[in-house]
C-alpha positions in Angstrom: -9.4 1.4 9.0 -8.7 1.3 12.6 -9.8 4.7 14.1 -8.7 4.3 17.7 -6.2 6.9 18.8 -3.8 4.1 20.1 -3.6 2.3 16.7 -0.1 2.2 15.6 1.6 2.3 12.3 3.2 -1.1 12.1 6.2 -1.8 9.8 7.5 -5.3 9.0 11.3 -5.6 9.0 13.9 -8.5 8.0 17.0 -6.5 7.9 16.9 -6.0 4.1 17.4 -2.7 2.5 13.9 -2.7 1.1 12.7 -3.1 4.8 14.9 -0.2 6.0 13.3 1.8 3.4 9.9 0.9 4.7 10.9 2.0 8.2 11.8 5.4 7.0 8.6 5.6 5.2 6.6 4.3 8.2 8.1 6.7 10.6 7.4 9.6 8.5 3.8 8.3 7.9 3.5 7.8 11.9 4.7 11.2 12.5 2.1 12.8 10.0 -0.6 10.9 11.6 0.5 11.6 15.2 0.5 7.8 15.9 3.1 5.5 17.6 5.2 3.2 15.4 5.4 -0.6 16.0 8.5 -2.2 14.5 7.7 -6.0 14.0 9.9 -8.9 12.8 8.4 -12.3 11.9 10.6 -14.9 13.4 10.0 -18.1 11.4 12.7 -20.4 12.7 11.0 -21.8 15.8 8.2 -23.0 13.5 10.8 -24.9 11.5 12.3 -26.3 14.6 15.7 -24.8 14.0 17.7 -24.0 17.1 17.6 -20.3 17.8 19.8 -20.0 20.8 23.7 -20.0 20.5 25.5 -23.4 21.0 27.2 -23.8 24.5 30.6 -23.2 23.1 29.6 -20.4 20.9 30.9 -16.7 21.5 28.6 -14.3 23.2 26.0 -12.7 21.0 25.5 -15.6 18.7 22.2 -17.4 17.8 19.4 -16.7 15.5 17.2 -14.9 18.0 20.1 -12.5 18.9 20.4 -11.6 15.2 16.7 -10.9 15.1 17.1 -8.8 18.1 19.9 -6.8 16.5 18.0 -6.2 13.3 14.8 -4.9 15.3 17.0 -2.6 17.3 18.7 -1.4 14.1 15.2 -0.7 12.6 14.1 1.3 15.7 17.2 3.3 15.5 16.6 4.0 11.9 13.0 5.2 12.7 14.3 7.4 15.6 16.8 9.1 13.2 13.9 9.6 10.6 11.3 11.0 13.0 12.8 12.2 16.4 10.3 12.2 19.3 8.2 9.5 17.8 6.8 6.7 20.0 8.5 3.6 18.8 8.4 0.0 20.1 10.0 -3.2 18.6 9.0 -6.7 18.9 9.9 -10.2 17.6 6.9 -12.4 17.0 7.3 -16.1 16.2 5.8 -16.9 12.9 6.0 -16.4 9.0 6.3 -12.7 8.1 3.0 -12.4 6.2 1.0 -14.2 8.7 2.5 -12.1 11.6 1.8 -8.8 9.7 -1.7 -9.8 8.9 -2.2 -10.7 12.6 -1.1 -7.2 13.4 -3.7 -5.5 11.0 -6.9 -5.7 12.9 -5.5 -3.2 15.5 -3.2 -1.4 13.2 -3.9 2.0 11.5 -1.4 1.0 8.7 0.8 -1.6 7.7 4.1 -0.6 6.0 6.5 -3.1 4.2 9.1 -3.2 1.7 8.5 -4.5 -2.0 10.8 -7.3 -1.5 12.8 -8.9 1.6 15.8 -11.0 2.1 14.0 -14.1 1.0 12.8 -12.7 -2.3 14.3 -13.5 -5.7 16.2 -10.7 -7.3 14.2 -11.3 -10.6 10.9 -10.6 -8.9 9.4 -7.3 -9.2 7.5 -7.6 -6.0 7.9 -10.0 -3.1 5.3 -12.7 -2.2 4.9 -11.2 1.5 3.9 -7.8 0.1 1.2 -9.4 -2.2 -0.1 -11.6 0.7 -0.3 -8.9 3.3 -2.0 -6.6 0.8 -4.6 -9.3 -0.1 -5.3 -10.3 3.5 -4.8 -7.3 5.9 -7.8 -5.7 7.7 -6.3 -2.3 7.4 -4.6 -0.2 4.4 -1.2 -1.5 3.4 1.6 0.7 2.3 4.3 -0.8 0.1 7.8 1.2 -0.2 8.9 1.1 -3.8 9.9 3.4 -6.6 11.3 6.9 -6.2 10.6 9.5 -3.5 9.0 12.6 -5.2 7.8 14.8 -2.0 6.7 17.7 -4.3 4.5 15.6 -6.5 0.7 14.9 -6.1 -1.0 12.0 -4.5 -2.5 9.8 -7.3 -5.8 7.7 -6.8 -7.4 5.3 -9.1 -11.3 5.7 -9.5 -13.8 3.2 -11.2 -17.0 4.1 -9.3 -16.7 1.1 -7.0 -17.0 1.2 -3.2 -13.3 0.1 -2.9 -12.3 3.2 -5.1 -14.3 5.4 -2.8 -12.5 4.2 0.2 -9.3 4.7 -1.8 -10.3 8.1 -2.6 -10.7 9.1 1.2 -7.3 7.6 2.0 -5.8 9.4 -0.8 -7.4 12.8 0.0 -6.2 12.5 3.7 -2.7 11.6 2.6 -2.7 14.6 0.2 -3.9 17.0 2.9 -1.2 15.7 5.3 1.5 16.1 2.7 0.3 19.6 1.5 0.0 18.4 -2.1 -2.7 18.2 -4.8 -4.7 15.2 -5.5 -5.0 13.6 -8.9 -8.1 11.3 -9.6 -7.7 9.0 -12.5 -10.4 6.8 -14.1 -8.9 4.4 -16.9 -11.4 2.9 -19.5 -10.4 0.5 -22.2 -13.4 0.2 -24.4 -17.0 1.1 -24.8 -19.1 -0.4 -22.0 -21.5 -3.4 -22.8 -25.1 -2.8 -22.3 -25.9 -6.6 -21.9 -24.3 -10.1 -21.5 -24.5 -10.7 -25.3 -24.0 -7.2 -26.5 -21.3 -6.9 -29.4 -19.2 -3.9 -29.3 -19.0 -1.9 -32.5 -15.8 -2.0 -34.7 -16.2 1.8 -34.9 -17.2 4.1 -32.2 -17.2 7.9 -31.6 -14.2 8.3 -29.3 -15.1 11.9 -28.4 -18.7 10.8 -27.2 -17.0 7.8 -25.3 -14.7 10.1 -23.6 -17.5 12.4 -22.5 -19.4 9.6 -21.2 -16.3 8.4 -19.0 -15.8 11.9 -17.9 -19.3 12.0 -16.6 -18.9 8.5 -14.9 -15.7 9.9 -13.2 -17.6 13.0 -11.9 -20.4 10.7 -10.7 -17.8 8.5 -9.0 -16.4 11.7 -7.0 -19.9 13.1 -6.1 -20.3 13.4 -2.4 -16.7 12.8 -1.7 -14.9 16.2 -2.6 -17.1 18.2 -0.2 -15.1 16.9 2.8 -11.8 18.5 1.7 -12.9 21.7 0.2 -9.4 23.3 0.4 -7.7 20.4 -1.4 -6.5 21.1 -5.0 -8.0 18.3 -7.1 -7.7 17.4 -10.7 -9.8 14.5 -12.3 -8.9 12.8 -15.5 -10.5 10.0 -17.6 -7.7 8.3 -19.7 -8.2 5.6 -22.3 -6.2 2.5 -21.5 -5.9 -0.5 -19.3 -6.3 0.7 -15.6 -3.2 -0.9 -14.2 -0.9 0.3 -16.9 -2.4 3.8 -16.8 -1.9 4.1 -13.2 1.6 2.7 -13.2 2.7 5.1 -16.0 1.0 7.9 -14.0 2.8 7.0 -10.8 6.0 8.3 -12.5 5.0 11.9 -11.7 3.4 11.0 -8.2 4.6 10.6 -4.7 1.9 8.1 -3.7 -0.4 6.0 -5.7 -3.7 4.7 -3.9 -5.9 1.9 -5.2 -8.8 0.1 -3.9 -8.2 -3.6 -3.1 -10.8 -4.8 -5.7 -12.5 -2.8 -8.2 -15.6 -2.7 -10.4 -15.9 -5.6 -12.8 -13.2 -7.9 -11.0 -14.0 -11.4 -9.9 -15.8 -11.2 -6.6 -13.7 -14.2 -5.1 -10.5 -12.4 -5.6 -8.9 -11.0 -2.4 -6.6 -8.7 -4.3 -7.9 -7.3 -7.6 -6.0 -7.4 -10.9 -5.6 -3.6 -11.1 -4.2 -3.3 -7.6 -1.7 -6.3 -8.3 -0.7 -4.6 -11.5 0.0 -1.3 -9.7 1.9 -3.0 -6.9 4.2 -4.8 -9.5 4.7 -1.8 -11.7 4.4 1.6 -9.8 7.3 3.9 -9.8 6.4 5.4 -6.3 5.0 3.8 -3.0 1.7 2.0 -3.3 -1.1 2.2 -0.8 -3.9 -0.6 -1.2 -7.2 0.0 0.5 -9.6 -2.9 0.9 -13.1 -2.8 2.1 -13.7 -4.3 5.6 -14.5 -7.8 5.6 
């Protein structure tokens, strides 16, 4: 995460309702963090060699670039109405939306975007831009989706990996800023294997397994909780597939935080299967926190 005081919260806009929702979320987040807000629109038309200026005989105010200027101005106005007194700037950057936002990420404190944009298919649960930015950004990514529940806790998925420890730190800071408790959940699907050829028993002691997973969760939280001594924290080990468990638990949360890649996932994946599942199915906004590359 960029720790410089000047690092802005960046929100991607395209004029769609999901992107305006992201603007409101980003403005609130920037105000909590005492950071400026930067509204960015990826303007793809020059790359496609499409004329962006109005035709000579067109009425004033026409043309694609003018439309882009208007949608950025509308997004800035929405942010100002959400968090008065916030330092806000807007910019149109030539390029495809995901590439533009990823390009902003090295100097951003946080990237915020909607779950789907104008170019998304209505049948898709999550737009491709959100997936790409979450996979490639060099800072945490916050996707606006689901319901707003300001009185509910922040939820974080834990699995003992370095990525989940980063996610916990982000989630703890978010919970403190919101004045709500933090719920740390570790989901386990089956007894852990002790070797490459180990065969799992058809019958095993569920109570013993649950006790082992509780201890693993406690170990994964060791050394983290001391930094936030006043934060109400509940930890829970739950039997089930991690993505499904977190998506279900998100129905009683205001924010769910996941690491970009967890324990046991293929190293070459830029975005782990659990984080992808949560992005697609969570019932509240999702923050993805990846390890620095």
